[in-house]
N, C-alpha and C positions, 0 to 999 in steps of 0.2 A: 540316358544309356539305354540301348535297345538290346533285347534278348531274342535269339533265334535258335531254335532247336530243330535239327534235321533228323531224318529217319522215317520210316514208314509208321503210320498210325500213331505218331507222337505229336502232341500239341502242348506246349508249355504256356503258362499264363502270359497273355499279351501277344499271342501268336495267332495268326489267321492262316490256316492251311490252304494251300493253293488248289486250284482245280487241276486234277490229274496227278502227275508224278511228283516226287520229292527230289531234294538235292542229292540224296544218296544214290538214287537211280539215274542220275544224270538229267533230271528235270530242268525246266527253264526257270531260272531265278527271277526273271522279270514278272512271272505270274504270281509271285508270292507277295503277300502284304504283311509287313511286320509292324506291330503297334508297340509303343513304349508301355512299360508296366507302371501303373500309377496306383495310388492308395485306394482309389475308387474300385478299380477292377481287381486289385489284389485280394479283396475280401471274397471273391468268387473263385478262389483256387480250387482245383479238383480234389476230391477226397482220395484216400488210399485204396478205395475199392476199385479193382481193375475192370469190373463190369459196368462201371458208371459211364454213361455216354454224355456227350455235350456237343451241341451244334455250333459251328463257326460259319460266319458269313464270308465267303471268298470275295475276290475283287469283282467277279461277275456275280451280281446280286441275284441273278435269275437261278442260280444253282446253289444248293445247300449240301455241304459235305458233312456226313455223320461219321465220326471216328470213335473207335474204342480206345479210351485213354489208357496209356501205360502207367505204371507207378510214377507218380509225379515227383517233381523236385520239392524238397522240403520248403514249406512256406517261409520259415525264418531265414533259410539260406538264400531263397530267391529274393526276399526283401533286402537282405544285407548286401547281396551282390548287385542289386539294382540301385540302392541308395546307401552307399558306404558312409555318407555323412548325413544321416537322416535327421539328426537333431537340429541342424541348421534350418530345416523347413518347419520346425515345430514352434520355434520361439520368435517373437516379434520384438523389435527394439523398443525400449521403454524410456530411453533418455530423451528429455525435452531439448530440441534444438535451441541454440543460443539466439538464432534469428527471430524466434517467436516471442522473446522477451520484449516488453515495451521499451522504447528508447528513452533514456533519461532526459529530462528537460535541462537546457542550458540557460541559466539566467543571464540577463544583459548586465554587463559590467559598466558601471558609471564612474568609477574612480575611487570607490571606498577601499582604503587600504586593508580593512578588516575582512573584506569580501573577496580579495584577490585570490587567495589560496583556494577557496571554494570554486571560484569561476574557472581557474586553470584546471583543477581536477575534473570538473564537469566537461570542459571543452575537450581535454585530451581523451576522456573516456567515451564521449558520445560522438565526436567528430573526427579528431585527429587520428584515432585508432581505426577508423572505418574507411579512410580514404588515403591513398598514397600520393595524390595530386597536390602539389604545393599551391597551385592556383585556387583549388577548391578550399584548402585550409585557410588561405589568406582571405578569400571571399567570406567564409563563415566567421572568421575572426572579426572582420569588419562589421558584419551583420549583427553580431552579438555584443556590440559595444555602443556606448552613447557618450556624448560630451567630450571631455578632454581625451580619454583613451581612443575614441574614434578618430579624432583629429590627428592623434599621434600615429595611428595605423594607416590612415589615408595617405600619409606621405610616402608610403612604400608601394603603392599600387602600380606605379609606373615602372617599377623595376622588373627584372625577370622573375618568374614565379618562385624559383628556389631562393634566390637572393632576397626577394621582397618579403617572403614569409619568415625567413630566418632573421632578417633585420627587424621586422615588426615584433616578433617574439622577444628579441633582445631589448628593444626600446621599452616595451611594456614591462619586462622584468626589471630593468634598471629603475623605472619610474615608480612602480607599485609593488615590486617584490623585494625591495631592499630591506634587510632584517632590522636595521636601525629605525627606518621610517615606520615600519610596522609596529615595532616596540613602542615608539613614541605615540602612535595612534591608540594603542591599548591603554597607555597611561593617561592620555588626554581624556578618553571617554570615561575612565575610572574617576578622574578628578571632577568631571562635569556631571557625574551621576547625582541625581537629586536625593536628599535624605528621605528615608522611608518613614511614612507617617503611621500612626496607630490604625488598626483595622485595614491595613493594606497587605493582605496575605499574598495576593497575586504579584504585587510589586516586589515583595521579598523573594518570591519564587524566581522572578526574572533576574533579580540581582544575584541570586545564588548561581543561576545558569551562566551569567556573564563571568563571575569569578571562576567558575569551573573552566570556562573557555580560556581565560587568562592563564590558569594553571596548566592547561594542556599546551598552550602556546609557549610556555616557559621551557618545555622539553626540547624545542627546536630553535627558539629565538633566545640566544644567550644574553641579549641586552635586557631581557625581562627579569633577569636575576635581581634587579634592583627592587623588585616587589618584596623581597625578604628584608629590606632595610626598614628600620624603625619608622621614619617619616611616612613611607608609603603604607605601612601597616596601620598607622594611626588614621590615615585617610580612609582606609577600608572600614575601620571600626566606627568612625564618626558617622557613617551613613546609616548605621543601625539604630534601632530604638534603644532607649535608655536601659531597659531591663535586660536587653541582650548585651549591651555593653558591660553591664555589671557581671553577667555570666562569663563573658570573655575575660574580664579582669581576674576572676577567680581561677579560671582555667590557666591563664598565663602565669599566675602565681604558682600553681602546682608544677607547671613546667620548670620554673626557675628554681623552686625550693626542693621539690621531690625528685625531679628528673635531672636537675643540674644542666639545663639547656635553655636556650632562648626560643621563644615561639617563632614560627616561620609562617610564610604565606599559606602553605598547605594546611596548617592547623586552623587558620581562620576560615578558609574555604570549607573545610569539613564542618566547622561549628555553624556557619551560616546555612549550609545545606540541611543540617539536622534541625535548625530552628525553623526553616521554611517548611520542612516536612511536618513538624509539630503544629505549626500554625494552620496549615492546610490539610490537616488530618481529615479524612472523609467522614469520620464518626464524631470525633471530639474536637475538631477544629472550630475556630470562632464562627466562621460562616455556617458550618453545619449545625452548630448549637443554636445560632440565631434563627436559622430556618425552622428548626424543630420548635423553638419557642413561639414563633409566629403561627405555625400550623396548629399549635395546641390552644390558641385563643378561640373563643366562640365566634362563629361567623355571624354576620349581620343579616343573613337570610338571602334567599334568592330574590331577583327583581320582581317576580310575580307576587311573592309573599309580602314584600315591602309595599307594593302598590295596593294590594288588598287591605293591608293594615292602615294605610293612609286614607283609603276610601271609607273604611268603617269609622275611623276617628273623625273624619269630616262630617259624616252623617250624624254621629253622636253629638258633635258640637252644634250642628244645626238644630237638632231637637232640643238641646239645652237652651239655646238662644230663643227658640220659639216658645218654650214653656214659660220663660220669665218675661216675655214681652207683654205689654198691655193689650187688652181686648176691647172691642167696641161695645158700649153698654146698650146700644140701640139694636144692633143685629146679632151681637154675640160672636162675631168673627174676629180673627186675629189681626186687627189693624186699629189705628187710632180713629177717633170719632171724626176728625177733620177729613180723613180719607174715605169715609164711608159714603158710598154712592146712594144708598137708600136714605140715609139721613139728609143728604143735600137735596134730594127730590121732594122731601116733605115740606109742605107749605107752612108758613107761619100762621 
């Protein structure tokens, strides 16, 4: 926004007075130079003293016009009239653009039923939501699959883009996203899980993670409700160590006698998670206590100290063997008489 003040001997901030006459006296407007008011030149607003003079540079730089300033416009009013929305120039946006975030990685899907949900979530988040082209989606879907899923999707590449991508997603969903097939895959892996051996705290931790994954899948896969049945609960408990099985029997008995209810899959999952946390405690866990016990044993010494000790021991053994060996009676040296050179040179 530009400010122009007319009249004789009056110059407001940001105004350059022309050479000669002013607009009030019918002067030529073309000779006037009007500058916008900014924060830099607003600091040099004239004072209220009418005797104050200030020089302005007209369009013709060869001449300088000196004017006696009239009582100026109030600085706050000038700034408010010049910048009615001054706050918008003071603040900068601090929100981070979404485009600056790193793109999530999309793993390749090889046909594992337990990984299908993770793959579809990553694909829709990283690829499908970023492009509206069906041909691009079909290409990326084919690129991020291997094995049987890739063969299934490749049968749709000769269709039109929209129809091909829709058909590919439908075929993949029917083959790997079926709730019953996914539930059977969870149960199969649970039955094939190897029993946990003593001093295998990491294996117990992984087992607790898998049980938690099964419990989370129960919320959406209705066929996994069979995990609450007694035969499947027995399979879960049989993978544990004997002392953990005894603890679970005591807890199941309390559920039946004191709470008047049967134990469910969620109860076992919580018990296994607590047991895994106890075994892998960073201070009192088995591995932590074992490391502390080994670190408290006396060390065998550094390699330099060991080498020096072996050398001293070797020298002491050599001196001991030399002290006990026979000496020559002829020359007095430390060897047998038969090996004495002086004795053999002696004539008979």
